C-alpha positions in Angstrom: -20.0 -61.6 -31.5 -21.9 -61.1 -28.2 -22.5 -64.2 -26.0 -25.3 -64.9 -23.6 -24.7 -65.7 -19.9 -27.5 -67.6 -18.2 -27.6 -68.2 -14.4 -28.4 -71.8 -13.3 -31.7 -72.1 -11.5 -32.8 -68.5 -12.1 -34.6 -66.6 -14.8 -31.6 -64.4 -15.4 -29.7 -63.9 -18.6 -27.3 -61.1 -19.7 -25.1 -60.3 -22.7 -21.3 -60.5 -22.4 -18.8 -59.4 -25.0 -15.8 -61.6 -25.9 -13.3 -59.3 -24.2 -15.6 -58.5 -21.2 -15.4 -60.2 -17.9 -18.5 -62.0 -16.6 -18.4 -59.7 -13.5 -18.4 -56.6 -15.6 -21.1 -57.9 -17.9 -23.4 -58.8 -15.0 -22.9 -55.3 -13.4 -23.5 -53.6 -16.8 -26.8 -55.6 -17.0 -27.8 -54.4 -13.5 -26.9 -57.5 -11.4 -24.5 -57.8 -8.5 -22.2 -60.7 -8.0 -20.0 -61.1 -4.9 -16.6 -59.5 -5.5 -13.8 -57.5 -3.8 -10.5 -56.8 -5.4 -11.4 -57.3 -9.1 -7.8 -58.3 -9.7 -7.9 -62.1 -9.5 -6.3 -62.2 -6.1 -8.9 -62.4 -3.3 -11.2 -65.1 -4.7 -14.4 -63.4 -3.5 -16.0 -63.7 -6.9 -15.4 -67.4 -7.4 -18.3 -69.4 -8.9 -19.1 -72.3 -11.2 -19.3 -72.6 -15.0 -21.9 -75.2 -15.7 -21.6 -75.2 -19.5 -19.7 -73.3 -22.2 -16.1 -72.3 -22.9 -14.2 -69.5 -21.2 -10.8 -67.8 -21.0 -10.0 -67.7 -17.3 -7.2 -66.9 -14.9 -7.2 -68.6 -11.5 -3.9 -67.8 -9.8 -3.7 -68.8 -6.1 -7.3 -67.9 -5.4 -8.6 -71.3 -6.6 -7.3 -74.8 -5.6 -6.6 -77.4 -8.2 -9.7 -79.2 -7.1 -11.8 -76.1 -7.6 -10.4 -75.6 -11.1 -11.1 -79.2 -11.9 -14.7 -78.6 -10.8 -14.9 -75.7 -13.2 -14.8 -73.0 -10.6 -13.6 -69.7 -11.9 -13.0 -66.1 -10.9 -15.8 -64.1 -12.6 -13.6 -60.9 -12.5 -11.0 -62.7 -14.7 -13.3 -64.9 -16.8 -14.3 -64.0 -20.4 -16.6 -66.1 -22.6 -15.7 -68.1 -25.7 -19.3 -69.2 -26.1 -22.7 -68.9 -24.5 -22.4 -69.7 -20.8 -24.4 -71.1 -17.9 -22.9 -70.1 -14.6 -23.6 -71.0 -10.9 -22.6 -68.1 -8.7 -22.8 -68.2 -4.9 -25.2 -65.3 -5.1 -26.6 -62.9 -7.6 -29.2 -60.2 -7.1 -30.6 -57.2 -8.8 -28.6 -54.1 -8.2 -30.1 -50.9 -6.7 -29.9 -48.5 -9.6 -30.0 -45.5 -7.2 -27.3 -46.8 -4.7 -24.1 -46.0 -6.6 -23.1 -42.3 -6.8 -20.2 -40.3 -8.2 -19.4 -37.3 -6.1 -16.8 -34.7 -5.2 -16.0 -35.0 -1.5 -14.1 -32.5 0.6 -11.3 -33.4 3.0 -12.8 -32.7 6.4 -10.1 -34.1 8.6 -6.7 -35.7 8.4 -5.3 -37.5 11.4 -2.1 -39.5 11.6 -2.9 -42.6 13.7 0.5 -44.2 13.2 3.7 -43.4 11.4 2.2 -45.2 8.3 -1.6 -44.9 8.8 -3.6 -41.8 8.1 -7.3 -41.3 8.9 -8.8 -39.5 5.9 -12.3 -38.2 6.7 -14.2 -37.0 3.6 -17.5 -35.1 3.6 -20.1 -35.1 0.8 -21.7 -31.8 -0.4 -24.3 -30.4 2.0 -27.5 -32.4 2.1 -26.0 -35.4 0.2 -26.3 -38.9 1.8 -25.1 -42.2 0.2 -26.7 -45.5 1.0 -24.2 -48.3 1.5 -23.6 -51.5 3.6 -21.0 -51.8 6.3 -17.8 -53.4 4.9 -18.1 -51.9 1.4 -15.5 -49.7 -0.2 -15.1 -46.5 -2.2 -13.2 -45.9 -5.4 -11.2 -42.7 -5.6 -11.1 -41.4 -9.2 -7.7 -39.9 -10.0 -7.0 -37.2 -12.7 -5.1 -39.7 -14.9 -8.1 -42.0 -15.1 -6.8 -44.6 -12.6 -8.7 -45.6 -9.4 -7.7 -46.3 -5.9 -10.0 -48.4 -3.7 -10.3 -48.1 0.0 -12.6 -49.7 2.5 -14.9 -47.4 4.4 -14.3 -47.5 8.2 -17.6 -45.7 9.1 -20.9 -47.6 9.5 -23.8 -46.8 7.2 -25.6 -44.8 9.9 -22.9 -42.2 9.1 -23.9 -41.6 5.5 -22.8 -38.0 5.0 -19.2 -38.9 4.3 -16.4 -41.5 4.3 -13.7 -42.4 6.8 -10.6 -44.1 5.3 -7.6 -45.7 7.0 -4.9 -45.2 4.5 -1.6 -47.1 5.0 1.5 -45.6 3.4 2.8 -48.0 0.7 6.5 -47.7 -0.2 6.6 -46.3 -3.7 2.8 -45.8 -3.8 2.1 -42.6 -5.6 -1.4 -42.0 -4.2 -0.6 -42.9 -0.6 2.5 -40.8 -0.7 0.3 -37.9 -1.9 -2.1 -38.5 1.0 0.8 -38.3 3.5 2.8 -35.5 1.9 0.4 -33.2 0.0 -3.3 -33.8 0.8 -4.7 -31.1 3.1 -7.9 -30.2 4.8 -10.3 -28.5 2.4 -9.0 -30.4 -0.7 -11.4 -32.3 -2.9 -11.4 -35.8 -4.2 -13.7 -37.4 -6.8 -15.2 -40.6 -5.5 -17.6 -43.4 -6.7 -19.4 -45.3 -4.0 -20.3 -48.0 -2.9 -18.6 -51.2 -4.1 -18.0 -54.6 -2.7 -19.6 -57.6 -1.0 -17.6 -57.9 2.2 -20.7 -57.5 4.3 -22.2 -59.4 7.2 -24.4 -62.4 6.3 -27.4 -63.5 8.3 -26.6 -66.5 10.5 -26.8 -67.5 14.2 -23.2 -68.8 14.1 -20.4 -67.1 16.2 -18.3 -64.7 14.1 -14.5 -64.6 13.8 -13.2 -61.3 12.5 -9.5 -61.4 11.4 -7.9 -58.1 10.5 -4.3 -57.4 9.4 -3.2 -53.8 9.9 -5.7 -51.5 8.1 -7.8 -54.5 7.3 -9.4 -53.3 10.6 -11.3 -50.5 8.6 -14.2 -52.5 7.1 -14.4 -54.8 10.1 -14.7 -51.8 12.3 -17.7 -50.6 10.2 -19.3 -54.1 10.3 -19.0 -54.4 14.1 -20.3 -50.9 14.8 -23.2 -51.5 12.5 -23.9 -54.8 14.2 -24.0 -53.1 17.6 -26.4 -50.4 16.3 -28.7 -53.0 14.8 -28.7 -55.1 18.0 -27.3 -58.2 16.4 -27.0 -60.8 19.2 -24.1 -63.0 18.1 -20.8 -64.0 19.7 -18.1 -61.9 18.0 -14.3 -62.2 18.3 -11.9 -59.8 16.7 -8.3 -60.9 16.1 -6.3 -57.8 15.0 -2.8 -58.5 13.9 0.1 -56.2 13.1 3.9 -56.4 13.1 4.3 -54.3 16.3 2.0 -52.6 18.8 1.9 -49.3 16.9 0.3 -51.1 14.0 -2.8 -51.6 16.2 -3.4 -47.9 15.7 -6.9 -47.7 17.2 -6.7 -50.5 19.8 -8.5 -48.5 22.5 -11.7 -48.8 20.4 -12.1 -52.6 20.4 -11.0 -52.6 24.0 -13.9 -50.3 24.7 -16.3 -52.5 22.7 -15.2 -55.5 24.8 -16.1 -53.7 28.0 -19.5 -52.6 26.8 -20.6 -55.7 24.9 -20.5 -59.0 26.8 -20.6 -61.1 23.6 -17.6 -59.3 22.0 -14.0 -60.3 22.5 -10.9 -58.6 21.3 -7.5 -60.3 20.8 -4.6 -58.2 19.6 -1.7 -60.1 18.0 1.7 -58.9 17.0 4.3 -60.8 14.9 7.7 -59.1 15.1 8.3 -58.6 18.8 7.2 -60.1 22.1 5.4 -57.7 24.4 3.6 -58.3 27.7 -0.2 -58.6 27.3 -0.1 -59.2 23.6 -0.3 -62.5 21.7 2.7 -63.2 19.6 2.7 -64.8 16.1 0.6 -64.7 13.0 -2.9 -63.4 13.5 -4.7 -66.2 11.7 -2.7 -68.8 13.6 -3.9 -67.3 16.8 -7.4 -68.1 15.7 -6.5 -71.7 15.1 -4.7 -72.0 18.5 -8.0 -70.9 20.2 -10.3 -72.8 17.9 -8.8 -76.0 16.4 -12.1 -76.7 14.8 -13.9 -74.0 12.8 -16.8 -76.1 11.7 -19.4 -74.1 13.6 -18.1 -70.6 12.8 -18.4 -67.8 10.3 -15.2 -66.0 9.4 -14.4 -62.5 7.9 -10.8 -61.9 7.0 -9.4 -58.6 5.7 -5.8 -57.7 4.9 -2.9 -58.3 2.5 -3.0 -61.2 0.0 -0.6 -63.4 2.1 -2.9 -63.2 5.1 -6.0 -64.0 3.1 -4.4 -66.9 1.3 -3.1 -68.4 4.5 -6.4 -68.0 6.2 -8.3 -69.5 3.3 -6.1 -72.6 3.3 -5.7 -73.2 7.0 -9.3 -72.3 8.0 -10.6 -74.7 5.4 -8.3 -77.4 6.8 -9.7 -76.7 10.2 -13.2 -77.4 9.0 -14.6 -73.9 8.2 -17.3 -74.4 5.5 -16.4 -72.6 2.3 -19.8 -70.8 2.3 -19.0 -69.3 5.7 -15.6 -67.7 4.7 -15.6 -64.1 3.5 -12.5 -62.1 2.6 -11.5 -58.6 1.5 -8.0 -58.5 0.1 -6.0 -55.3 0.0 -3.9 -55.4 -3.2 -1.2 -53.1 -4.6 0.2 -53.1 -8.1 3.1 -55.1 -6.8 0.7 -57.8 -5.4 -1.1 -58.1 -8.7 2.1 -58.4 -10.7 3.5 -61.0 -8.3 0.3 -63.1 -8.6 0.4 -63.2 -12.4 2.2 -66.1 -14.2 5.6 -65.1 -15.5 
């Protein structure tokens, strides 16, 4: 039996199969909802269920209060009846935006012991429209996918730049470090994701953990090109100095753009000239109240969960908090109930 999903306050309805998630059904019908990890970890796709019955998994991405208010993760929610939902945002998808292509490895550059720059180029004459902060899905021969944020701004639309961190036991990242070479080809589908800059006049806090710098780099560079006049502060955290593998770039931005600040933070050692501690806590030390800010956080699940909890406690409005969570298979398994 096929169920119908209606959107509160809008003339939008779409079909959803019993074993299909609301997010997948919306995209199949040509609509875009906010999302990022699609694994039930990041919470980007949370929204309300006004009426109807669902099968849903919440994990740590939703508080008990949110669950009591019938907030769900649309990427993990399947219908048991017709539904009326109340998403934060829904819009018609551009049918010409997403493309599946074969890209060539143009350049490989080791930026740290565990971080590789992978620069892919599309076939000659091909350009792909995307928004700064979105990600690409790499299609593997066994049918699996690996998702990586694009570090290049949309003005550079003839290819993709990825910051790939070596994951212990990760088959694909090990392949990138040990076997991938210039001239090889990868099948990609692009673009995906809603970790993009929202219109506002509020000052922006960017919080990056390790390679979470990649999409934030794209957003900041795009903002500079578009002449966006907002105060922006980047807090970039890593375990040690080498983890800030491209630190000279935000240092350069800070010299060239008076309304941009860069604060590097390392957690494992104390070094002169660098803040010590957890990166999201450095934000709170500088800004005990976040009521007047907009925040963009990207990194591992632990960083995103901590920032969500502590930033909310510091007064950051829910609607002004945006995250992009980098998840591995181990992260997803750990998040699931035993």
